[in-house]
C-alpha positions, 0 to 999 in steps of 0.5 A: 590321310595325315595320320594313316599315309605315315603308317603305310609309308612306314611298310614301304621299302626303305629305298622307294624313294631311291627305287623312283629316280633310279628306274626314273619314273621321275624322269621329265616331269615338269611339275608335282615331282616329288616321289611321295605326292607322286605315289599316293596320286597313282595309289588313288587310281590303282589302290581306290579304283578310281577312274583317270579323271575321277583320280586328277579331281581327287588329287587336285582337291587334295594338293597332291598334284595338278595334271590331266588325265592325260598327263597320269597315264604318262605317269602310270607308264613312267612308273613300271619298273618303279613298281616292278623294284618296289614288287621285288623289294617286298616279294624278298621280303616275304622270304620268298626263295626265288631261284637264282639265275639259270640258263633256262627261262621260266614263265609261270602264267596265269589269268584273272577277272577284272571287273570295272565299277560302276553299273555299267563296267565292263568286265575283263580277262587278265592272262599274263605271264611272269618270269622267274626269278626276276618277277617281270612281267614280260606278256600282258593280254586283254579279252571278253571273259566270254565267247570264243577264244576267252578261256585261260589257254596257252594259245593267248602267249607269246610262245618262244623255242625254249619256254619253261612254263608252269602253269595250274589246272586251268592250262590242263588240256592236250590242245594246249600241251600239244601246242607248247611242243610245237613251240619247242616249250618245256612245261609242267602243268596241274592235271585236270584230272576230269579233263586231261586223256592220258595214255600210258606207252602203249598208247593204252589209258592210263590208271592214274587214280590206281596208281596215285591212290598206291602211295600211301604215305605223307611226302611220298613222291613217284612218276610214271612215263605217259602219253598225251594224245592229240590229233590225227594220233600224234602223242607228246611224251612225258612224266606224271609226276605225283606227291601225296599230302600231309594229312593236314593238308588233305583235311583241308583240301577235302573241306575245300570240297566239301563247302564248294559241292554244298554252295553249288548242291551237288554231291562229290565224286570219291574219285575227287576227294581221292584226288584231293589227297595228291599234287598230280603235275604232268611235264615234259620237262626233260628227264636228265636234268630234272629229277621228279624232285626237281619237278615238283620243287619247281611247281611249288615254287609256283605255288609260293608265288601264286599265294601272292598273286591270289591277293593280287587277284582280290585286290584287282577286282577293282578298278579303271585298267589302261586297254591301249597300252601296253606298258600302261598295263603293266606299270597297272598290274605292278601297282595292283601287285604292289598293293597287294604284297602291302597289304600282305605284309599290312596282314602279318603284322596285325598279329603283333601290332600294339592296341593303340595302332603303332609302335612308339618311337623309341625317343618318344617312348624315353620322354615319356618316361622321363 
């Protein structure tokens, strides 16, 4: 611990302690006010997946903190804005170009499963929404992973008039799209070609595969105005926007599909391999304000953020998560995301790390040479 903790700290944002003060994370704490001990205790719970009781026991034995499990929950809740600020700074370090403030609210929807430790550990599905460009979590919900009303769906979220939502193909259903439009919201969603019915303006089946296969050059963007049918003869009007991937990206997509098919023991359909050559989204974003290129750019931004959330999802598999407090749950999510971002940073650094595991201080190097 005495060696690894300072090395881990070197990957933190430089102003991480100042952020603890400016976000009031330390306010009202009577004991163990040191930001370092505070962070180490929280990371035992969030990063290692220990239960509250095991965390406070380990913290006491390590002389980091002498608190109850109830007090630890309160500290986690107080750390919500602190973890959020740390995540924002690490996102910026990643070089992800998030858009500047705009006059419309963009929200990214996603979900992941969390298995709590132990033979009888509960399995939960987290549904969450993150705003751009602030990366603020504005929605957090826990459901079971099986049964009616537990799947990825736009119905899981609170939707406000004028929301601009971006989601992956798990949300690509006609009922979900119609639900958003009924709330006067806008959406960009990756098309699930197996599930989403698409009609042309004559209310006839839209030949999606035929149209996208006509795009032969990488980077070419096309769009078509379409209708998404719903119940009782209702339709949502919008656009299919698509871009052909590069040859290398197509190879990677095909390799992934073949690996999955082999693992599951089934053969791939020819149309599945064809669709894998393109990124295809449906949107009802206003056409006069968003060209097809801008729509795909917004989806690309979502994918850049998703690369980080993929790391978060793998890390989130272990851990006892809060279930009764919204602030505690969001703090837990930010904490997991912070660990994911640190992991990304360490992995990137590992490509150029010195053989002994860390960089020598310049002064120490000079003394050795002397």
